Each structure stands twice: as C-alpha cells, then as structure tokens.
N, C-alpha and C positions, 0 to 999 in steps of 0.2 A: 814408399808411407812419409815421406815428406811431401810429395805432391800433395797428398790429401788432405793432410795439416795446412799445407799453406792455402789449398782451397777453401777448408771449413771457416781458418779464419778472414778470407777477405769475403763468402759470404756472412758471415757475422757480421764482420765491418760494414758490409753493404746493407744489412737489416737494420742497423743498427743506425747508420748513415740516410737511409731512407726514412726511416720512423721518424727521426729528428726533421729530416727535411720536409715529411708531409706534415708535420704537426707545427711545423714553421707557418707550412701555408695554409694550413686551419686556421691557425692564430692568426693570422693577416687579412686572411677574408671577414672575419667578424668585426675586425678593427678598422678596415675598410669600410664596409658597411655604417657601423656607428657613426663616423668619420664623417660618409655624406648626409645623415639624417642630422647631425650636429651642424653642419653647414647650410642645410635646409632650415634648421630653426635659427640660425643667425640670420641668416635672411629675412625671413620673415620679421625678426626683430629690430631689423634694419629698416627694411622696407614701408612697416607698419606702424613705423614708432615717428618719432617728430624732430630727430638729426636733421643734419643737412642731408647727407643721403636717404633719406626717407623718400616715398611716393609724393610730387607734386600734387596738393591739394587742388581742386578745381572750384575754386572762387566764383562769386558773382559776376565778375567780365566773362570769363568762359562759360558758366550757365546761362548769359543772356537774359538775365534779369536782376532785380535789387534782394537777391537772396540765394543762400548756396543750394548748390544741386544735393537730393536726397543723396545718401551713401549708395542706397541700391541702384540708383539711375545710372551713374557712370563712375564713381571713386571706385567700385567693387573692384570693376576689372582693369582699373589702372593701378593697384594694390596688388592684384595679380598678377598683372604683368610685370610687374618690377620687380616682385619678390620673384618671378621665373627668370628675369635678368640677371638680378644680383645673386642667386644662385648657381646659375651658370657659370657664372662669373667667377666665381669661389672654387667652382668644380676647374675649371681649366687651372686657378694659381696652386690648386692642390695635386691636379696631377704633373707640373713642370717640378714640385718638391718630390713627387713620387718617382720620377723618371731620374732625377738626379739620385737618389738614394741606390735604386737599383744599379745606377751605372757605377756607383761606388762600390757596390757587391761583384758587380762583373770585373773591376778592375783590381778587387782586391784590396782596396783603401781601406775597407774598413775595418782590417786588421793590423792596419798599420803601427798604431800603438798599443799593440802586443808585444812586450819583451818577450816570450816565448816562442812568438813565432816569427821568425826573422828572413825565413825563405821565401821569396817572392812567389815562385813554383805553387808551395802548399798555400799562399795565402790566396792564389786563384782559385787550384783545387778547391778550396773550401768557399771561396766567395762565389763561384759559377754555378754551383750546385744550389747553391742560396737564393742567388739572383732567378735561377729556374724556380725554386719555390714561392719567392716574392713575387716574380711575376704571375705565377698560377693562382697565387692568393689572392693577388690585386685584381685580375681578373674575373675571379670568382666573386671576391667583394664588392668589385664594382659592379655585376651583375645583380648580385643579390642586392646590393645598395639602391640599384636603379629600379630595382622591381619595389623594394618598401618605399622608396620615395612615390615611387609611380603610384602605389597606394593610398601615400599620403596624399601627396598632391591631389590626386583624382579624387577622393573622397573630400577633400577642401575645396576645389571646384565645384562638387557635387552639390555639396553642402549650401557653397556661395550660392548657384546660380539655383536653389532650391528657394533658399531664403529670398534674394532678392526678387526671386521669378514671384514668390509670395507677396512681398511687397508690393511689386507691380501691380498684382490681379487685385491686393486690396485697395489699392490709390485708384484703381478702374473704377472697382465695384462701389467703393465710398463715394466717387464722383458721381457716378449712375443715381445711386442711393440720395444724394444731395439734390440733382436734379429732378430725381422721380418724387422726392417727398413735397416740393414744391408742387410740383403739378397735380399731386393724387390732392391736396388740401386747397388745391386752388390758387395760389401765392403766385403772384407776379409781381414785377419791380417797376417802378414807373418814378421817374423825377416831378418832385414837386413843385418845380420853380416856373414862375409864366414864364421866361423865356424861353424854357426848354422844353418839359414835359413829355422828355424821350424816355421809350421803353428801354431798361436796363438788363442785359443779361447777367450781370454781377458789378456791385461797386468797385470802387478802387479804395481798399482800406488802409489805414494808414500805421504805421508801427506805433506805439505808444512810447515806446523809451525813446526811439531817434526820429521819428517824424518821416522816414520814408513812407511812398506811395508804394503799393504794391497792386498790380494789374491783373492778376488772376490768381487770387488765393483759394484755390480748392486743391483737392487731390491731384497729384501728377508729381512728373520727374523732380520737382524742388521738394517733396516730401509727401507722405500719406494722411497722416493724421496731424502735421504740425511743420513748420516751415520756418527756418533759421534765417533769421534777417542779417544783413550785412554789419549789423550791430552785435550780432548775436543773441538777441533775442526770439525765443520761440513764440511763433503766432499761429492759431489755431487756424485750420483749412476748411472747418465746417461747421454750420452753426451750432450743434449739438457738443462741440467741442468750445464753445466761446466766441465765433468768428463776428457774430453779430455784435458782442459788446465794442468792439473796435470802432474808433472815427471813420467813417466813410464819407466819398464824396463821386460825383457823375463823371463818367466817362465824357460824356458829350459836352457839358458846362464846365466841370470840376467845382460845382457846387456842392457846398454839405449836405448830406442826406440824414435823415432821421432815423436815429438811433433803432434798433428792433426791424428793420427794414430786411424782409427776406425770412421772418420768423412769423409773420401776422397775415392773414389773409387781407389784403388791401380792399378797401371801399371809398370811392369816389362819389362826393355826393356833391354837387353845385346848387347852391341858392339862387334862384330863378326871381326875381320881381322887379315893379318899376323904381326909380328912386322916391324913399321915403316910405315906403311900402314897409319897411321893417325887419330887414334881413339880418342885419348886424345884431339888433336887439334882440331878434329871435335866436340867433348861434348863440350870443354870448349867454344869454337864460337859459338856452340847453344845456349847456355848459355848466353851467351853474349849479341845475337840478341833477345832471350826471355827477358830477362831484361832490354833492350832498348825498346821493345813492351811495358813492365809491366810499364815502366815509361811515355810511351805516352800514359798508360788510356786503352790499348787494354783489359787487365786484369790483375788479380795480382798473384806475383809471391813470394811466402816466402820460404828460405832455411829450410828444415826440420829438420839439425841436425847444430850444431855449426862446428863440424867439417869439411861437407858441403860447408858451408859458407864460412869456413877459407881456403880449398882447391882451391876455385873458385876464392875468391879476389886474392889468389898469383898468379894464374894462369894465371887470366885474367892479370893483372898487366903486366907480362911477354909478352902476346898476344900482346895486344896494344902496347907495345913497339917496338914489332918485333923480338922480341928473342923467338926463339922455346920455345915450352914447352918441360920438360921434359917427358922421355914416363914413361908408368908403369912400379912398380918393383913390384908390388903385383901378385903373382900366380893367387890365388883366392880372388877377391876387396870384400871391404863393398861397399854397396851399394852410389851412389852419389843423393841424395834426395832432392827435392823440391816438394812445393804445386803450382798446377797453380788453378786459381780459377776465375769465371768469374765477371768482376767488373760492379758495379753500374748500367745503363742501360744494359747490356748484359747479365746480370745475367738471366732474363727470357728467354733469344733466345738459352739454353743450354738444351735440350731434351736429353732423352735416361736415360740409367740406371745408368750412371756416374754423374748425377746431375751437379751440376754448379760447381763441383771442384774435380779435382785429386791429388792424390801423386804420384809421378812418382819416379821409383828407377832405375837408369841407372849404369849400370855394364859394369865397363872398365878393363878388365885385360891386363896382360900383353902379346905382341903378340905371347912369347914361349908357353903361356897356349892352344894355340890350334895347336902346333908343334907335337903332337903325340896323341895319341888315350886315352892314360891313363891320360895326361895330360887334357884333355876335359871333362873324366869322374868327375875329381875334381868340375868344374863347376857345383855345384849343381842347381845355379838359373835359369839355362837353362831349367830343369823341368815346370818352372812357367812363362816362356816368354809369354807375352802378344802381342809382337812383337817383330821385329830382326831387328837392324839397323846394315848390312853389309857394312863393309867399304873397298871398292877396291881400290886399286893402279895400274891402269893401267901400271903404269913405271916399275913396276917389271917385268913387259912383254917386252914392246917397249924399254925399257933402253939398252934390251942386242938384240935386233934386229940390223940388218945391215944396215936399211936406216935411221940409224939417222943420222942427219947431223950433222957434226963436230961442226958448231958455236954454236948448243945447247947444247954441251955434258957437259958445266960446268953448264948450269942451271939446267938441268937433275941431275945432280949428285950431285948441292948441296941442291936438294928436297929429297935425302935420298930413292931413291927407294925401297922398300919393297924385303927381300930377299927371298923370297918364290913366289910359284905360286899362284894366289886368289883361285884358285879350292880346292889345298886342305884342308885351314880350313875349306871351307864351307863344302867337304864333310865330314869332321870328326863330325862338328856339325849335319849335318844331320842324321849322323849313330848314334850318341847319343841320339839325339831325338826318334829316333827308340827304341836304347835299352830301354830308359828311359819310354817308353809306353805311349807316348801323340799322342794318337789316333786322338786328332783332330789338330796335326801337321799342315795338309793341310790350317786350317783355321787360322794359325797364319800369320798376315800381316808384310812384310818386306819390307822393303824400303833401297833399295842400292845406298848408296853414292859412287860416284865416287872422289875419294880424288885428292888434286893439281890440281883440273883443271885449273889455272892459269897458270901453267907451261905447261901442253898439248894444250894448245891455243897459247902459244907461237910458238911453232912448227906448221905451215902453212900446211904441207904437211899432219899431223895427221888429219886435218879438224874437230877437236871436237867443238859439239854443241855449240852456242850462251848460256850466263848465262839462259836466258827465253824461252829455248829450249826444248822439250816434252819429257816424258819419252819414248815414243817410239823410237825419234831419238837416244837418249843417248842409247838406246840397242841396234839400228842396226850398231851405231859405235862401241859398244864394241865386236860384235860379227864379224863384217867386217873389222875393223881396226885394234882393239887393241888383237885380237885372243884367245878372250874370249867367242866364241859361245858356246862351250860345256857348261859353267857356265849360260850362257842366258839360254839355251835350259833344264837345269836341273832345275832353278828355275823356269823357267814356268811349268814343270812338277811337282816338289814337293809341290810348294804353289800355292794359288788359289790368292791372291791378291797380287801383285807385283810391284812395281813404281821405278823407278831410276831417280838419280838426279845427276848433276854435281856441285861439290863442291869446291869452293877457301874459306876453312876454315880461313886461316891467315889473307887474306883480310878481310872477313867478319868480323874478330874479331875487326880490327881497324874503325869499322864504328864509326860515331860519332852522327850518326843519326838512327832514329828506320828503320830496315832494310825492305828492298822491298821484293817481292819473287823472289823466286830463292836463296837464301841464306842457313846457316847451319842450322837454325833452322827449316825449311821446313821438313825436313823428319823425326823428332820429333813431330811437328804438325800434322800430315800425320797421323802419328801412334796413336797420342793422339784420332785422329777424329776416326779410325778405331775401337778405342774403347769406343765409347760413349762418348769422350767429345767434342760436335761440337758447332761450334759459327760461326761468320764471320770471327774470328782470327784463330779460332781452328779448323778449317776444310781447309785447303789445296789441293782440290782434284786437279788431274791433268787430 
C-alpha cells in the first residue's frame, strides 16, 4: 500500500512537472518568434534609415552620371542586402545570449538567489528539465520565427521586385514612347548653327538650379519620369513632363539650342537668291506679317532664340520706318528661328504629321554665297531643306534692257537691282542638291518670290500682274516679259511643286493691320502647308 501511494505521488509530481515544463516550452516558443520579428523590424529600420549604420546611398559618382541613380535601379537591391546582413548579425548576437541563458539553466545558476533552494543537487534537478524545455521552446520558436520571417522577407522581396520591375518596365515604355511620338509626328532634331548643323539624338539639358549639364535626360536607370540632379533638383525626363522647357545645348558643338526643340515639327527653309535680290527684306517682312496675324489671333508665334528675337526687332524697326534693311554679311548663316502654333479654336484643325505646331528654321545667307560652286558647298543646311524660298529679282534683267523708259530709271536704280542673273544662283543650288545626294529633291516644294513688285508695277509697259494675281500669271510674265523662260522651265522640270508670288516686301512691312492675301508671309505659309502644317491660316494654296 505504501508503495502504491509513493508511486501515485511520483506520478502526480511527474504530471505537474511535465505540464509546467511543457508550458514553459510553449511560452518560450512564441517569445522567440516575436524576438526574431522584432529583430527583423529593427534591422529594417536601421538599414533603411539615415543613421551611420544605414545602407550606403549610391551617389552620382557610382551612378556614372550627374544625377542620383533611381531607387528601383540599384538602391533597392543595396537596401535589401543591408537589411539581410543586419538581421543575420542581430540573430547571431541573440543566439549567443540565448545560449548563455540555457547554460545557466543547465548549471542551476538561475536559482542561486532563491534562499529557499539551497541544495545544489535540487537546483540542477530543477534547472536541467527547464534547460530541456527551454531548448525545445527555443528550437520550436526559432523554426516558427524562421518561417514567419521568411514569409515577411519573401513578401518584401516579392513586393520590391514587383515594384522595381514595374518601374523598370515603365521607364522602358516611357523611353520607347518618347522616341515613337517623335517619329510618328515627323519630329527630328538638328543644330541650327552654321559651324555644326549636326543631327541631334537628344540635346544636353541644363539643370536650372545649379547649371549642371545632363547628357541623356530620358527615362532609364536614373529615373522613370524624373531624375534627381546632384543638387537635389528633380528634372523631367519627358517632353510631356516639361523637359523641353529646360535650357539645351548641342552635343557636337555645345552651342545653345532653341527652346521647344523636340516638341515641334522642324521645317528647314533656305532663302536662295543673288546679292541685293531682297532676301533679307522678304524674310523680315514675312515675319512682320506673321506677327500681325498672330496678334490678331490667327495662331501663336514665338521666337525660339533670343538672337532671332533681337535681330527681328532691329530689322522690323527699320522696315516699318521705310529704311532699307542692311544686307546679310554672313557667308553661312545661323538659322532665324520661330515657332508657329495653332491657337485656341484652330488647334483641332491641324491634321497631318506636323501636328499643331512647327519650329521653323529660315536660312538667309549673303548673296555672294551663291556666286560660286565652292561657296554653295559651304551651305550645309541645303541638304536638309524641307522647302526652298527662291527670291527672284527681275530688275536684274529688265534694268539692263533697252526698253526701260527714262522716266522710270531713277525708281529702278533706287531699288538696287541684283547684279547677277537669277538663273546662275538657281543652277548652282540645283547642282549642289544633286551632289549632296538628295534623292527626293524633286519633292521639295519651292516658292518663287518675285521681289520688288511695287517697282515692277510702276512701269506700265511691263504689265506685271496685280497683287492678287495667280501663280500661272506670274510664271507666264517671267517667261514672256522678264526673259526668264529658262528659269521657269527648269523649275517645272526639277521640282514637282512650284508656285509663284509677286511680293512688295517693303510695303507689306509697313502694314498696321493683319495682312491680306498676297503678302510676304504667303510663300512661307504655303511651304509650311506643304510640310504638314495645315489650317485655314497655315494653308494658303493657290
């Protein structure tokens, strides 16, 4: 009987002790799991923070440019690696602390401070089962914590890679879309300066805050829609987000480029004509007329460079006062640049590849530039001409004729007839286009502007057509009266699309109201219409 009671007591004690130990193990397990998760959160806070132990930020030097690398390109991977490294380091430290605690349980040192338990043997008897329970709880907690942390880290990595992958894809799509919209709209970039004229893939853009230049300001590893400059200023990487508003320069010559380059269809129009044919007067008078139309709300006109605006203001002031404009003295000119854009209600009426705006490059070289074949070859812009404005001065032929009435001689002399035959400059330009390999040169529209028509109409015997005269009338007059039949026939043979205009540019420049049809602006508007910029104002067909 006594043995039975002893066994029952020991059994009860074993059940109680086992329950306590099991509870201890179960208690330790979630504690360890929580500790692992807390260590993970602390590691994330440290790695992604701004303290001395945070992940290194990849600066412009490591990115290989004048901007910070986008977070999705490299910084995200660096942060995740640093998070992993710091978490493993904290786990190793916590493992060492846990092993010390278990060792104290094994030795019974945990109970040394308990006055009621003085026997070392009893301390070890209590400590070693607690050690076993703690070890089981530690292992279970570590396994559970590892699973939980693996899930958290896995979801973090998956979310990070999904986001960074999406941003990389967005950058690629945005870069492709930026390239495609230029091609679809027929927009290409070219330097307007005579010492360059190189085609530009993308200009060098300058940060407006610090002045640092950025070579490849497009969506990519440095940013999808914006890029962070070294000064911390965000810079747009797309035209639709405002990239075209930044100051730009040419990669080849480092010269300043016109504002808005890359948002408008580029149209190159060289003016061809002999010395004193009136090219500069036609150019300035046409711009004055365009400016008058813009002020009346027909469209918007904006000069694309400070130099073009200053040159126009000075020359327009002279023309409006009746003073002749000084002839061009530059053998190879910089482009005279302005942007035309459909205004308000007319915006939707501009179909075609050019869209609702065009950036126009007008080239006005000195007449001597067409005096020899070698001089014409220096006019590199001719290879990119989208239209030609041929300025013809019939007085160069008529003023030397025997049938000029004496009473008109002073007026004709005051008009300063061109010294050379109009056919000479034309022949050299045609030969140059052939040498430059312009296979589609016949498709280039050409507007023939007969200058000084106010003087031509003064001589009644010449019978020059009225201002509203048709193109065919002017061509017939050049053939029959001015003795320029060879020029008319050559134009018909060399080009598919030719039209003739009789201009009194100096008179047009003095207009104080929006111009009517038959003014100096019409040839340029016609050329723009032939290049896809069409509307009721930008399409003056004849």
